[in-house]
N, C-alpha and C positions, 0 to 999 in steps of 0.2 A: 816713636814705638815700642822702644825698650819699657818703656813706663806700662804702656799698655799691655806686654807681654807680660811682664812680672806682676801685675793688676790681676791680669787672667789664670795665673798660675798660683795667686793670694788668694782669689776667689775659689777656685777649684778646689785647694787643699784645705779650705775653710768646710765648703761645703762637702767632701769627702768626711773630712773629722767627727763634723755633726749627723750625718747621716750613720757613720756606722757608729755611734755611741761610743766614742773613746771612754776606755775602763781606766785609764792611769788611775784616777782617786777613786774609784769606786769599788769597792769592794766585791768579789763573785759570791754569788750566792751559795756556790757548791763546795765553799772553802770551811762551811761551818753548816753541818748537818745537825739538826734540832731533833728530828724524834723517828726512827725508824721503825716502830711497831704497829699493831694494829690498835692497841687501847690508847688510853690518855694518859701523862704524866700530871703529877701537881704536888705541893708540898703544904702542910699544917703548919709547919714550923722549921726553922732551920735544922731542927733535929729527927724529922719526921717525912720522911718522901713517901711520895703514892708513884708509884712506877706501873704502866701497862694494864690500865686497868678496864677491862672489858665484860662486857655480859654476854652469856649465850644462851640463846631460847631457841625452840622447835616450835613450844605449844604456845605460847603468846601471853601465858600468864604465868608463869615460873621463869627463873632464871637463874644462871650459876654465876655469881661472882669471880672470875678471876683476877689477881693482884697482888703486886707484890709489896707490902708496907716494909722499908727500910729506916730503921732507928740508927741513926749515927752518934745518938749522947750517951750519956752514961747512967742515964737510969731509965730504967722499964717504963715503957705507956701503955695505958690501955685506951685502945681506938675504938672509937665510938663509930659506928658504919649506920647511917641513916638515910632511910626514903619513903616514899609516900605508896601505901598501897591504891587499889582501883578503887577503894572507898574514899580515900584522901587522908586516912587515918597514918601517923607517921609510926613506923616502926623501925627501930634499933637493935643492931648487932654487935657484940664487944666481943673484940681481937686484941691478945694481949701480946704486944712486940717487946720481946728482951732489951737490953741494952747493948749498944754495939752489934744489932743482929737485923736479917731479914725473914721476914713471915710472908710467906708466899700461901695465899690460899687461892684455891679452884687449882687448874692445872692437873696435873699427873700428883699430887700430893692427898692424903687422904683427909683433910681436912678441906672442908667446903662451905660455903656461904651461899643460902639457896634463898631468893626472893620469890616469897608466895603470893598470890593474890595480886598481879601487876598487868597493866594492861600495858602491852608490847607491842612492838612492829619493827620485824628485822629492819635495821637499817637507822632506825631513829638514836637522836642523843637520850639519855634517859639519866635526868639530874639525882645525882648521889653526893649526901654529904658525909663529909669526914674531920673529924675532931677529937681531942683526947686533952682530958684536964681543964684549966682554966685558958685555954689557946682557942683564940675566934674558931679556925676551923676553916673548911674550904668544900666550897662546890665545886664538882667536876661533870661535865655531859660526857655518861659514859657511852661508848658506842654499844649497839645490838646487835648481835651478830649472831649467824646459826649456826649450826655443825654439820652442814652441807660441806664447807671448808675441811680439807683434811687434817689441816693442825687442831681442829675444834672437835673432830669425830670423839664421842664418849664422853664429852666434858659437861655436854647438856644435862641440867636436872631430870634424874630418874626417877618416873611414877612411882608413889608407895604401893605396894600390892593391896588390894583390898580384899578382904576374905570373901568369896561366891556363893551364896547359898547352895547348897544341894538339897536334896529329896532324901530323906532317911523312912525307909521302909518301916511300920510300927505293926508287929502282927497281931491280926484280930483274934478276938478269944474265940474257943472253940463256942459253937450253938448249945444253948441249951434249950430247956424244955420250954422257958418264958419268953416271950416274943419281947426282946429291948433291941433297941437300934444299936448298929456295930459304930464304935467309933469311928470318926474320918483319920486317915494318915494325917501327919501332920510335919510340916516342914520345917527342918531346925540349921539354923545355917552353921556351918563348921567352916574355918578356916581352910582355904588351900592349901595344898603343899606346897 
């Protein structure tokens, strides 16, 4: 009877431990938080890190890149940021990151990197390639977000104002004794204020 009682307790203990998933030797997932940003991170080399890369777009044809490029090395790096436009053509932009410094593009800074002529959907992951010097480089799938979120309001690309044509009245010459047709009014485009 004692043996049966001890075996029952042992079986109950084994079932309890296996059902609860004993975490005695398993590390907790919450002890190491990997990333708490809206964008993605990456690295081109041990010297150059890419932090929180995000695209902000409202019109689906252009987007502002928000990214921090962290250079921990002793030399300046000329970073090439490359993407494909909607026609499949590769477009390069260059950013100079000083030695032991961080360059933030987009955000509340004056430096903007606007991707033009792209085909975007909010929520998609857009491929961007980062490279410098003879380093291989890295491709990141960067999330496309809209400025509907409060923290991104005002960070979307703004359209460049285009001049609107305005009609300009041209005075007609005074009538003369000969009958010649009067010149027609012409439209002269002038930039809007």
